[in-house]
C-alpha positions in Angstrom: -91.5 56.4 -64.1 -92.7 54.0 -66.7 -93.4 50.0 -66.6 -94.4 47.7 -69.0 -97.6 45.9 -68.1 -100.2 44.0 -69.1 -104.0 44.5 -69.1 -104.1 41.5 -66.7 -101.6 43.3 -64.4 -103.2 46.5 -64.0 -103.2 46.4 -60.4 -99.8 47.6 -60.2 -100.2 50.6 -61.0 -100.9 52.0 -57.7 -97.4 51.1 -56.7 -95.8 52.9 -59.2 -97.9 56.0 -58.2 -96.5 55.4 -54.5 -93.2 55.2 -56.0 -93.5 58.5 -58.5 -94.6 60.5 -55.8 -92.1 60.1 -53.3 -89.9 62.0 -55.9 -92.7 64.8 -57.3 -92.3 67.1 -54.3 -88.6 67.6 -56.0 -89.4 68.1 -59.4 -88.0 71.3 -60.6 -90.2 73.5 -63.0 -93.2 72.3 -62.8 -95.9 73.7 -64.7 -99.0 72.6 -62.7 -98.3 70.2 -59.8 -101.0 67.7 -60.8 -99.5 64.4 -62.1 -100.6 62.9 -65.2 -100.6 59.0 -66.4 -99.2 58.3 -69.8 -100.7 55.0 -71.7 -98.7 53.5 -74.4 -100.5 51.8 -77.0 -101.7 48.7 -76.8 -100.1 45.7 -78.5 -101.0 42.3 -80.0 -100.4 40.7 -76.5 -102.3 43.5 -74.6 -99.3 44.6 -72.9 -98.6 48.7 -72.8 -96.2 51.1 -71.1 -97.7 53.2 -68.0 -96.0 56.0 -66.9 -96.2 58.7 -63.8 -95.5 62.1 -65.2 -95.8 65.8 -64.0 -95.9 68.9 -67.0 -93.0 70.8 -67.0 -91.6 73.9 -68.7 -88.5 74.9 -70.1 -85.1 72.9 -69.5 -85.9 71.2 -66.1 -83.3 68.0 -65.2 -85.9 65.3 -63.6 -84.7 63.8 -60.8 -83.3 60.2 -60.5 -84.5 58.0 -61.8 -87.3 59.8 -63.9 -86.7 60.9 -67.4 -88.0 63.6 -69.9 -90.3 62.6 -72.7 -92.1 64.8 -74.6 -95.4 64.5 -76.2 -96.3 65.7 -79.7 -99.6 67.8 -80.4 -102.5 65.8 -80.9 -105.9 65.8 -80.9 -107.6 64.3 -78.2 -111.3 63.4 -76.9 -111.4 63.7 -72.7 -113.5 61.6 -71.0 -114.3 62.1 -67.4 -114.0 59.4 -65.1 -115.8 60.4 -61.4 -115.6 57.2 -59.4 -113.1 55.5 -57.4 -109.7 55.2 -59.9 -110.2 51.5 -59.1 -113.2 51.5 -61.4 -111.3 53.5 -64.2 -111.6 50.1 -66.5 -115.1 50.3 -66.8 -114.7 54.0 -68.2 -112.1 52.8 -70.8 -114.2 49.7 -71.5 -116.8 52.3 -72.8 -114.7 54.7 -74.5 -113.1 51.9 -76.5 -116.3 49.9 -77.6 -118.6 52.3 -77.4 -118.1 55.6 -77.8 -115.0 55.7 -80.1 -116.9 53.9 -82.8 -120.1 55.4 -82.7 -118.3 58.8 -83.4 -116.5 57.4 -86.3 -113.0 57.5 -84.5 -109.8 55.4 -84.3 -106.5 56.5 -82.3 -103.1 57.0 -84.1 -99.8 55.3 -82.3 -99.9 57.7 -79.5 -100.0 57.4 -75.6 -103.2 58.7 -73.9 -103.5 60.7 -70.8 -104.9 60.1 -67.1 -105.0 63.4 -65.8 -105.8 64.1 -62.4 -108.7 66.7 -61.4 -107.7 69.3 -58.9 -110.1 67.4 -56.6 -108.3 64.4 -57.0 -107.0 62.7 -53.6 -104.0 60.3 -54.2 -104.4 58.8 -50.4 -108.0 57.6 -51.4 -108.5 57.2 -55.0 -111.5 59.4 -54.9 -111.6 63.0 -56.9 -111.4 61.9 -60.4 -109.8 61.5 -63.4 -109.8 62.8 -67.1 -108.9 60.3 -69.8 -107.4 62.2 -73.1 -107.6 59.7 -76.1 -105.8 60.6 -79.3 -108.3 60.6 -81.8 -108.7 60.5 -86.2 -111.2 60.7 -87.7 -111.9 57.2 -89.3 -112.7 58.3 -93.2 
């Protein structure tokens, strides 16, 4: 399930998750039941694609209205976010404005991931997520 959003409309993401979770139990072939957020690259207008997903194996057919997305292999930098999910924007700010430049990393035109920790509670928004940012050396 994907939606096109702007940085000013990230407050719509929880509703997308609520819709996704109504179909989550019906997804066959889950490798793990832990859901993953997929964030497409942000364009010049501050818009991006955001999707809710779960990793499946083999040739599992997704239930409607879901679709299959194959993710290419990437090198990722992983960042923990231990606070409430509503405060994740501050973690992204630190990643983009401090950690990536300080390490000489740039990002390819590839999706980033938000993987819910096993302790994450979708009802409370607590329990943490791990942010996966695709990186390449700037050199």
